[in-house]
GUDO-515029 format. One record per residue: x, y, z of N, C-alpha, C, O in turn. Coordinates in steps of 0.001 Angstrom, whole numbers, plus 500000, padded with zeros to 6 digits. Example, Ala and Ser with C-alpha at 12.3 -4.5 7.8 and 13.67 -1.06 7.14 Angstrom:
513190494310507800512300495500507800513200496700507800514236496681508465
512850497750507080513670498940507140512900500030507870513409501138508039
This chain:
052283169373873024052297168926874472053303167791874631053217166878873811
054209167724875535054936166626875813054249165454876147053132165517876660
054807164384875904054133163033876352054464162660877727055430161960878031
053708163105878456053779162823879990052743161973880285051584162380880373
053145160520880489052018159739880948051764159457882235050571159495882537
052536159182883096052281159134884737052786160510885363053793161140885041
052066160747886105052161162139886931051934162118888271050822161833888715
052933162409889020052668162283890484052347163892891029053097164818890719
051366164046891714050614165204892199050793165424893697050435164511894440
051252166417894165051381166889895512050886168069895972051055169093895311
050185168081897206050049169574897762049967169522899050049185168747899600
050723170299899687050675170413901260050389171955901734050717172316902865
049823172751900897049512174142901332048476174364902216048401175438902815
047558173362902394046600173465903565046639172532904508047691171897904578
045696172241905336045918171409906557045361169909905985044838169077906726
045555169737904642045496168280904224046786167928903428047502168725902822
046918166824903523048178166222902702047652165669901481046881164717901599
047906166058900428047278165472899192048210165035898251048972165841897717
048234163649897949049173163003897003048296162126896097047372161478896586
048598162094894658047810161403893932048789161071892579049684161808892164
048405159853892044049243159344890917048103159365889788046991158907890049
048409159923888488047413159946887443048058159517886229049282159522886095
047264159156885364047699158547883759046887159491882837045662159581882751
047928160233882110047334161142881194047303160346879775048177159547879439
046121160697878967045976159964877688046663160876876740047059162000877051
046785160333875563047161161260874330046223162244874111046612163246873511
045358162196874376044470163508874246044555164604875585044035165717875512
045168164202876614045338164882877818044232164479878733044223164976879859
043421163749878432042432163139879464043119162310880573043874161351880419
042617162993881948043341162307883101042521161287883950041356161418884328
043337160288884161042644159119884936043322158956886345044457158494886462
042651159312887269043445159081888740043494157843889010042481157148889099
044851157349889199044890155879889505044816155621891058044271154612891507
045304156439891733045126156419893175045491157804893913046243158591893339
044961158105895183045013159404895537044761159273897231044025158444897765
045445160152897814045469160113899290045248161497899741046117162284899366
044129162069900579043881163165901161043724163108902557042610162810902988
044727163362903414044568163236904822044566164465905498045344165336905110
043782164689906493043591166098907505044783165818908423044798164961909307
045768166640908105046988166484909080047826167953908706047705168638907691
048590168148909732049506169188909537050946168636909697051923169384909674
051046167106909882052440166493909863052696166138908465052689164960908107
052931167153907621053282167006906204054573166293906180054715165212905609
055588166966906860056873166461906808057213164809907044057943164111906340
056523164446908144056611162988908460056089162142907732056615161048907527
054620162623907066053843161790906192054048161569904672053755160551904045
054614162723904186054643162754902722055334161827902058054784161385901049
056488161366902367057318160390901733056546158924901800056455158231900787
056067158562902912055507157281903177053991157209902396053459156192901950
053527158429902372052292158516901670052486158441900019051658157900899286
053548158985899616053838159058898149054083157489897737053476156997896786
054943156801898461055351155356898363053959154742898373053672154146897335
053002154763899362051798153927899411050899154196898359050164153287897973
050841155508897750050124155876896573050636155178895368049849154555894656
051949155243895082052494154718894131052215153222893975052019152769892848
052191152473895000052052151048895371050545150910894901050339150024894071
049606151569895265048289151322895207047939151628893658047005151009893146
048603152482892976048441152761891701049111151777890669048728151656889505
050054151156891183050813150118890464051845150706889498052134150215888407
052350151786890018053179152735889333054544152752890148054534152854891374
055739152648889401056986152874890202057508154258890047057001155040889243
058534154577890822059124155985890532059599155986889225059350156983888547
060292154986888687061020155150887356059854155261886248060101155610885094
058623154949886680057559155101885607057086156453885539056303156771884644
057480157280886392056727158837886588057445159520885322058535159141884895
056692160578884773057074161382883755057099162835884310057827163686883799
056404163062885215056355164506885624055974164659887107055532163627887610
056048165645887844055672165845889189054976167309889129055542168262888593
053791167391889684052956168635889740052645168921891245052120168058891950
052973170119891700053063170413893109052392171915893336052692172924892697
051419171820894392050797173133894733051691174051895364052414173645896274
051733175416894933052854176041895402052091177373896384052653178417896717
050921177035896648050276177798897631049287178724896933049029178544895743
048721179717897637049229180219898827049008179249900071048029178508900161
049991179332900992049960178404902150050870179072903239051562180069903030
050778178383904452051735178649905443053146178211905011053350177297904213
054130178968905629055521178639905136056054177184905533056894176613904837
055582176685906552056102175443907200055472174406906262056254173735905590
054288174214906146053672173310905275054199173410903806054700172455903213
054059174501903346054139174606901927055635174242901442055856173664900378
056440174569902170057910174168901631058280172740901801059328172338901296
057484171915902489057728170460902575057259169923901186057996169168900553
056203170253900770055528169679899384056697170133898190057265169364897414
056848171430898282057694171955897207059124171439897009059645171188895922
059739171306898354061328170763898302061212169310897939062148168740897377
060089168690898242059969167118898163059557166750896534059843165705895950
058915167745896063058508167795894614059895167998893817060166167271892861
060622168859894186061827169180893493062793168189893698063571167962892771
062896167507894821063964166460895024063387165265894260064188164578893628
062293164988894247061788163680893164062052164095891780062642163316891031
061660165285891358062002165646889933063542165402889475063972164821888478
064189166009890484065715165992890241066343164714890214067273164451889452
065808163847891102066387162368891213065842161632890165066538160699889766
064777161818889624064185160998888669064597161600887005064406160975885962
065146162850887129065394163718885862063998163715885059063875163160883967
063087164312885640061880164563885102061318166104885523061708166684886536
060426166614884660060018168004884825059071168136886098058282167246886416
059221169310886783058229169559887986057519170789887606058174171759887226
056245170835887674055295171989887462054672172396888602054030171616889305
054827173707888877054102174254890055052731174901889508052572175275888346
051796174970890502050526175487890238049991176226891576050412175953892700
048957177246891284048395177948892360047439176784892966046623176161892286
047644176610894211046790175635895010045198175929894749044339175103894441
045086176988894907043394177327895004042930176942893529041774176550893370
043855177048892380043302176867890936042944175411890665042258175068889702
043485174520891631043219172880891672041823172869891803041128172074891171
041337173754892633039641173931892985038888174745891927037991174313891203
039378175967891945038470176905891243038483176879889839037625177502889213
039582176065889126039482175885887668038554174601887308038236174356886145
038168173842888357037358172706888057035873172768888453035135171783888424
035494173999888824034218174079889208033432175017888319033607176235888278
032424174236887513031983174821886285030668175705886826029551175196886730
030798176790887289029670177618887921029971179047887284031025179245886679
028957180082887451029319181451887067030396182037887854031312182685887350
030253181765889278031124182281890145031613181287891358030820180586891987
032977181322891591033326180334892934034315181172893588035071181889892931
034344181104895010035202181609895732035791180428896632035127179636897300
037296180485896495037850179308897136038688179986898392039560180824898168
038385179597899599038949180141900821039693179209901655039100178220902085
041005179413901958041561178389902901042180179176904219042263180401904296
042521178420905047043077179138906331044450179382906351045382178582906264
044450180639906483046084181434906621046527181386907878047701181715908044
045887181057908827046133181298910357046353182742910699046102183574909827
046763183105911783046998184378912247045593185210912029045557186411911761
044606184480912168043124185105911987042874185864910659042194186885910555
043656185082909450043483185505908101043237184294907324043506183159907718
042658184625906083042413183544905012043233184037903688043635185156903371
043314182929903120043859183111901708042594183001900812041621182398901265
042545183560899538041504183543898816041799183629897378042888184092897037
040896183210896439040969183352895051039625183311894603038816182538895116
039266184244893496037825184268892931037860183923891516038696184472890798
036937182963890977036970182457889821035503182777888933034447183071889493
035628182689887840034206182767886952034480181812885862035535181792885228
033461181009885671033547179914884766034942179200884416035490179028883327
035314178856885677036687177977885644037948178971885076038893178430884501
037924180376885253039106181412885175039202182095886366038202182517886946
040421182251886813040758183140888113040777184349887655041557184693886767
039729185314888329039580186613887982040265187605889047040545188768888758
040473187108890136040890187868891139041660186823892300041329185672892586
042704187570892813043561186537893682044700185797893127044797185847891901
045447185224893668045176184915895322045499186086896307046376186901896019
044931186151897238045282187293898172045028186542899541044578185403899665
045454187520900667045556187291901920044746188434902747044924189613902442
043996188134903630043293189197904492042456188525905590042287187309905675
041895189547906510041013188893907403039588188212906690039217188577905575
039045187450907280037907186969906665036985187904906347036570187799905193
036492188851907035035573189700906935035961190871905841035181191764905509
037266190716905353037826191753904399037839191021903064038295191669902122
037448189872902836037594189406901388036885190148900515035735190398900876
037254190601899404036625191526898545035737190853897534035831191093896330
034849189980898062033766189329897003032595189426897916032663189106899103
031488189886897320030144189975898078029201188741897988028520188424898963
029158188025896788028347186730896509028871185904895552029479186385894596
028711184684895686029132183900894674028098182612894462027117182450895187
028390181868893554027506180478893402028044179473894227027308178747894896
029393179362894233029908178223895159031103178917895931032014179596895457
030872178586897173031986179064898093032480177563898670031742176675899097
034007177537898553034682176632898822035454176969900019036392177757899903
035143176427901228035734176925902529035671175970903600034652175315903820
036964175847904426036801174919905655035640175356906437035253176523906377
035005174375907250033852174720907908034301175654908974033589176656909053
035334175595909854035442176474910900035836178100910507036003179015911313
035914178153909291036004179733908642034721180263908382034534181476908471
033756179430908048032553179869907146031814181027907961031336181969907329
031709180976909377030925182126910154031525183440910244030943184463910605
033117183299909774033740184529909863033797185434908551034319186531908356
033051184556907701033132185499906250031813186004905940030749185445906207
031989187191905308030473187934904818030137187721903423029393188453902772
030709186709903010030345186320901417029009185689901565028827185042902596
028020185777900677026883185120900532026956184228899288027410184642898221
026449182877899484026701181934898464025474180974898266024735180809899236
025192180314897060024134179671896937024449178076897316023543177295897606
025685177749897277026290176627897683027716176794898693028707177437898348
027602176214899738028746176370900525029400174902900852028684174063901398
030628174621900549031082173394900570032599173387900908033117174498901016
033351172343901082034780172425901135035299171552899783035098170338899766
035883172126898807036375171284897920038018171555897739038527172387896988
038704170629898629040109170961898618040942170558897314040301169966896446
042162170784897098042832170469896024043066169066896036043514168494897030
042716168356894730042755167080894494043628166896893190044045167820892490
043831165575892987044882165204891911044697165757890507045548166239889759
043126165544890280042657165854888779042617167443888681042862168010887617
042312168096889787042385169556889562043960169964889413044372170598888442
044763169542890451046130169861890238047013169618888869047896170348888418
046569168514888401047243168243887060046444169076885935047038169438884919
045127169362886135044276170323885284044759171985885394044433172846884576
045559172192886531046052173556886577047429173687886039047952174798885948
048041172591885675049566172654885272049405172907883767048512172438883061
050432173744883368050552174157881971051835173211881500053022173469881701
051363172207880914052463171215880577053081171698879292054134171136878992
052621172663878444053137173144877192054288174217877544055191174496876755
054164174708878652055267175646879094056506174895879480056413173763879955
057759175532879278058743174906879832058907174885881291058587175894881920
059388173809881931059434173872883385060412175033883771061449175338883183
059850175632884911060457176825885533060723176692887034060076175854887662
061588177423887628061717177113889192060542177556889929059851178558889744
060426176533890891059218176710891829059102177935892590060061178129893338
058050178955892609057891179962893400056761179497894431055639179042894205
057449179769895689056176179684896788055246180930896997055753182052897034
053975180764897127053169181975897237052782182038898666051725181534899046
053657182681899529053664183001900979052382184020901285051455183923902089
052746185103900238051786186097900358052126187199901592051720188360901638
052834186633902407053264187604903753054592186832904262055108185926903608
055048187258905413056251186921905931055912185667906365054792185423906813
057005184641906248056815183378906889056315183241908393056620184036909282
055547182181908546054870181970910085056368181334910730056579181629911907
057134180709910214058381180236910896059688181053910474060117180978909323
060233181750911343061292182520910983062646181757911511062761181256912629
063669181768910464065103181265910970065487182036912175065127183199912359
066310181284913079067006182136914042067874183008913457068287182888912304
068213184026914336069265185143913854070536184845914230071460185604913936
């Protein structure tokens, strides 16, 4: 495993802007030094100022960073591209690797229950979903109408409150566990060589370029 001490984590795949800075120990243990999670769709305007403020809070400079981890969705086109483009730009400017992860994995891989369903808003009356068992993704990510999610019951359902009444899934616990720094870093495969980031739109973009 490469010696990546300070890691910047970014996710803009949901209606939250998540930015965090963490320190990895020699054993791979992660200590989150600072984190910001804002409920907003203004990812483009807020991302860089939030990164700078989070680095300052963590006592870490850009030059200290050893890697960037970014959520690659699934998520709407407009928000998702902001985080991915920024993560790539940071990595290129600093000459450090960037690792893309499935945004839902940042939640699902960290929930230690027999089963967990992670649901986020896909807009257009649809949801993005992924199904996990004991910290392993067993189905998804996918996109469909809330009533068409192909899971009947789980122990934990992570879902924004405004979508819960639209789902037919039964769950012992219903909450919202958005992507967070520790989960994003846990989902990254630091042993794999860095590869080009691939966005998970799962459908045509919400915003289409003019013809």
